[in-house]
C-alpha positions as CSV (number, residue, x, y, z in Angstrom):
1,M,-48.8,-267.0,121.2
2,K,-47.4,-267.6,117.7
3,K,-44.2,-269.1,119.1
4,K,-46.2,-271.7,120.9
5,L,-48.3,-272.4,117.8
6,L,-45.3,-272.8,115.6
7,S,-44.0,-275.6,117.9
8,I,-46.7,-277.9,116.5
9,H,-45.2,-280.1,113.8
10,L,-46.7,-280.0,110.3
11,F,-46.4,-283.1,108.1
12,I,-47.7,-282.4,104.6
13,T,-46.8,-283.7,101.2
14,I,-47.3,-281.7,98.1
15,A,-47.6,-283.5,94.7
16,L,-44.6,-281.6,93.2
17,G,-42.3,-282.2,96.2
18,Q,-42.3,-281.4,99.8
19,Q,-43.1,-277.8,100.7
20,E,-43.7,-277.5,104.4
21,D,-44.5,-273.8,104.2
22,V,-47.6,-274.5,102.1
23,I,-50.8,-276.3,103.2
24,T,-54.2,-277.0,101.7
25,N,-57.5,-278.2,103.0
26,P,-57.9,-282.0,103.5
27,Q,-59.9,-283.8,100.8
28,Q,-63.1,-285.3,102.2
29,A,-66.2,-287.0,100.8
30,D,-68.7,-286.3,103.6
31,G,-71.3,-283.5,103.7
32,F,-70.9,-279.8,102.9
33,G,-70.9,-278.6,106.5
34,S,-68.0,-280.8,107.6
35,Q,-66.0,-280.1,104.5
36,F,-66.4,-276.3,104.7
37,Q,-65.6,-276.4,108.4
38,A,-62.4,-278.2,107.6
39,I,-61.6,-275.6,104.8
40,I,-62.2,-272.7,107.2
41,S,-60.0,-274.4,109.9
42,S,-57.2,-274.9,107.3
43,V,-57.1,-271.3,106.3
44,I,-57.0,-270.1,109.9
45,Y,-54.3,-272.7,110.8
46,A,-52.1,-271.4,107.9
47,E,-52.4,-267.8,109.1
48,L,-51.6,-268.6,112.7
49,H,-48.5,-270.6,111.7
50,N,-47.3,-268.2,109.1
51,L,-47.9,-270.7,106.3
52,T,-49.2,-270.2,102.8
53,Y,-52.7,-271.6,102.2
54,V,-53.7,-272.9,98.8
55,Y,-57.3,-273.9,98.2
56,T,-58.1,-277.4,96.8
57,P,-61.6,-277.4,95.4
58,F,-64.3,-279.9,96.3
59,H,-64.1,-283.2,94.5
60,M,-66.7,-285.5,96.2
61,M,-69.6,-284.7,98.6
62,E,-72.5,-286.5,100.1
63,H,-76.2,-285.5,99.9
64,N,-76.5,-285.2,96.2
65,Y,-79.9,-286.8,96.4
66,D,-80.9,-286.0,92.8
67,N,-77.5,-286.8,91.3
68,A,-77.4,-283.3,89.9
69,D,-74.5,-282.6,87.5
70,D,-73.9,-279.1,89.0
71,F,-74.0,-280.2,92.6
72,I,-70.3,-279.5,93.3
73,A,-70.2,-276.4,91.2
74,K,-73.0,-274.9,93.2
75,K,-71.1,-275.5,96.4
76,E,-68.0,-273.8,94.9
77,Q,-70.1,-270.8,94.0
78,L,-71.6,-270.8,97.5
79,I,-68.2,-270.5,99.4
80,N,-66.7,-268.3,96.7
81,F,-63.1,-269.4,97.3
82,I,-61.9,-270.1,93.7
83,D,-61.5,-266.5,92.7
84,N,-60.4,-265.3,96.1
85,F,-57.7,-267.8,97.1
86,E,-54.9,-269.2,95.1
87,S,-56.2,-272.6,94.0
88,N,-54.6,-275.6,92.5
89,K,-56.3,-278.9,91.7
90,N,-53.0,-280.7,91.6
91,Y,-52.2,-280.5,95.2
92,D,-52.3,-283.9,96.9
93,A,-52.2,-283.0,100.6
94,Y,-51.8,-285.3,103.6
95,S,-51.5,-283.9,107.1
96,Q,-51.3,-285.4,110.5
97,I,-52.7,-282.2,111.9
98,S,-56.4,-282.0,112.6
99,Y,-57.2,-278.5,111.6
100,K,-60.6,-278.6,113.3
101,A,-59.0,-279.8,116.6
102,F,-56.6,-276.9,116.3
103,V,-59.4,-274.5,116.1
104,D,-61.2,-276.1,119.1
105,A,-58.0,-275.8,121.1
106,N,-57.3,-272.2,120.1
107,I,-60.8,-270.9,119.7
108,A,-60.2,-267.3,120.9
109,A,-57.2,-266.7,118.6
110,C,-59.0,-268.3,115.7
111,A,-62.2,-266.2,116.2
112,A,-60.0,-263.1,116.0
113,S,-58.0,-264.2,113.0
114,E,-57.8,-262.1,109.8
115,S,-58.5,-265.3,107.8
116,L,-62.0,-265.7,109.3
117,K,-62.7,-262.0,108.6
118,K,-61.7,-262.6,104.9
119,I,-63.8,-265.7,104.6
120,K,-66.8,-263.8,105.9
121,K,-66.3,-261.0,103.5
122,I,-65.8,-263.2,100.4
123,F,-68.8,-265.3,101.3
124,R,-71.0,-262.2,101.3
125,A,-69.5,-260.8,98.2
126,N,-71.8,-262.7,95.8
127,K,-74.9,-262.8,98.1
128,N,-77.8,-260.4,98.6
129,T,-79.7,-260.5,102.0
130,H,-82.8,-259.2,100.3
131,N,-83.1,-262.5,98.4
132,Y,-83.5,-264.3,101.7
133,F,-85.2,-262.1,104.2
134,N,-87.8,-259.3,104.5
135,N,-86.0,-256.5,106.4
136,Q,-89.2,-255.5,108.1
137,N,-88.6,-258.5,110.4
138,F,-85.9,-259.4,112.8
139,N,-85.0,-262.8,111.3
140,I,-84.1,-265.7,113.5
141,A,-82.8,-268.9,111.9
142,I,-82.9,-272.2,113.7
143,H,-81.3,-275.3,112.4
144,I,-82.9,-278.6,113.4
145,R,-80.7,-281.5,112.4
146,R,-82.6,-284.7,111.5
147,P,-81.4,-288.0,110.0
148,N,-81.4,-288.3,106.2
149,S,-80.8,-291.0,103.6
150,H,-77.0,-290.2,103.5
151,D,-76.4,-289.8,107.2
152,N,-78.4,-291.7,109.8
153,R,-76.2,-290.7,112.7
154,I,-78.5,-290.2,115.7
155,S,-76.2,-288.2,117.8
156,G,-77.0,-284.6,117.2
157,A,-80.2,-285.5,115.3
158,N,-82.1,-286.4,118.4
159,T,-82.6,-283.0,120.0
160,P,-86.3,-283.2,120.9
161,D,-88.8,-280.7,119.4
162,N,-89.6,-279.5,122.9
163,A,-86.0,-278.2,123.3
164,F,-86.4,-276.1,120.2
165,L,-89.9,-275.0,121.1
166,Y,-88.5,-273.8,124.5
167,I,-85.8,-271.8,122.7
168,I,-88.3,-270.2,120.4
169,R,-90.5,-269.2,123.3
170,R,-87.5,-267.6,125.1
171,L,-86.3,-265.8,122.0
172,R,-89.8,-264.6,121.3
173,T,-89.7,-262.9,124.6
174,I,-86.1,-261.6,124.3
175,Y,-86.7,-260.1,120.9
176,A,-90.4,-259.1,121.3
177,A,-89.8,-255.4,120.5
178,K,-88.0,-256.3,117.2
179,N,-90.8,-258.0,115.4
180,P,-89.1,-261.4,115.2
181,L,-89.8,-264.0,112.5
182,F,-88.5,-267.5,113.1
183,H,-87.1,-269.5,110.2
184,L,-86.8,-273.3,110.8
185,Y,-84.4,-275.2,108.5
186,S,-84.4,-279.0,108.4
187,Q,-85.0,-282.1,106.4
188,G,-87.6,-284.8,106.4
189,D,-91.4,-285.1,106.2
190,S,-93.0,-281.7,106.6
191,E,-95.8,-283.3,108.6
192,S,-93.3,-284.1,111.4
193,F,-92.8,-280.3,112.0
194,K,-96.4,-279.5,112.8
195,A,-95.5,-278.7,116.4
196,F,-93.7,-275.6,115.1
197,T,-96.7,-274.1,113.3
198,A,-97.2,-270.5,114.5
199,H,-98.0,-267.1,113.0
200,D,-94.4,-266.0,113.4
201,T,-92.7,-269.1,112.1
202,V,-91.7,-270.1,108.6
203,L,-90.7,-273.7,107.8
204,H,-87.9,-274.4,105.3
205,I,-87.9,-278.1,104.9
206,N,-85.7,-279.9,102.3
207,D,-84.6,-276.5,100.8
208,P,-81.4,-276.5,98.7
209,V,-78.2,-276.4,100.7
210,E,-77.2,-273.1,99.1
211,E,-80.4,-271.3,100.2
212,T,-80.4,-272.8,103.6
213,F,-76.8,-272.2,104.5
214,T,-76.8,-268.6,103.2
215,A,-79.9,-267.7,105.1
216,M,-78.5,-269.2,108.3
217,V,-75.3,-267.1,107.8
218,L,-77.2,-263.9,107.0
219,A,-79.9,-264.1,109.7
220,D,-80.0,-261.6,112.6
221,V,-79.9,-264.5,115.0
222,L,-78.8,-268.1,114.4
223,V,-79.5,-271.0,116.6
224,T,-77.1,-273.8,115.7
225,G,-78.0,-277.5,115.8
226,A,-75.5,-280.2,116.8
227,S,-74.1,-280.2,113.3
228,S,-71.1,-279.1,111.4
229,F,-73.5,-277.6,108.8
230,S,-74.8,-275.0,111.3
231,Y,-71.5,-274.7,113.1
232,A,-69.9,-273.6,109.9
233,A,-72.7,-271.1,109.4
234,G,-72.1,-269.8,112.9
235,L,-68.5,-269.2,112.1
236,L,-69.5,-266.9,109.3
237,S,-72.4,-265.2,111.1
238,E,-72.2,-261.6,112.1
239,G,-75.4,-261.8,114.1
240,T,-76.0,-263.3,117.5
241,V,-75.4,-267.0,117.7
242,Y,-77.1,-269.3,120.2
243,Y,-75.1,-272.5,120.5
244,I,-76.5,-275.9,121.2
245,P,-73.5,-277.7,122.7
246,F,-71.9,-280.5,120.8
247,W,-68.3,-281.6,120.2
248,H,-66.9,-278.4,118.7
249,N,-66.2,-275.5,121.0
250,P,-68.2,-272.3,120.5
251,L,-66.6,-269.0,119.6
252,P,-66.2,-266.8,122.8
253,H,-69.1,-264.5,122.0
254,W,-71.6,-267.2,121.3
255,I,-74.4,-267.7,123.8
256,S,-75.1,-271.2,125.1
257,V,-78.8,-272.1,124.9
258,N,-78.2,-273.5,128.5
259,M,-78.2,-269.8,129.5
260,L,-81.7,-269.2,128.2
């Protein structure tokens, strides 16, 4: 397998000269989910090609609605990479390789990688599940992607409420013996989520990224939306993941919602 992987050409330039045995994550300016997915993919790519990975911290990111000065710093604390990977802000990386596409094309090998295990471990190292969930319940997180002021892309944000309500009904039956509590994470006007009002459902609308993403990772069950944000959470989840199909391939053990 590794011989085949090594046949892929790597083109990368490092600021202090060319070092083809070292890679870093691409620099992006879009949202947290897309950037973290790219970071995870870069680490896995390096492992499966016997390359050295060096972490380049976030420098720009969308969705800072309040122009908070600590917006980027909070995302660094969230992923917990700086103290757990070699990092260097001076790397200027360019690659013709799409690390996300590599993961899609080699999903089974990537799912079993030591790198993904490490990322899961360090993510949890500075988190406490008790801060997010009551352990008396079986906690099911559902991500509903909706358009926002920084991203009005309709694709992926137009999954109808009825689709999610159907998923909730099915999971309510599947996990009936476990005292399930549903947590819905989304953005927008809270009035537009009235259809989800139920005794066993908690709405988390417009919560901070750090709280939302962590809860989605730590939940007993995660239902991903058509979004890199919840896809990245799914990559780190150690629970059961129900996958709403979109353009990134699911890990082999995920369950398609089409099977419900």
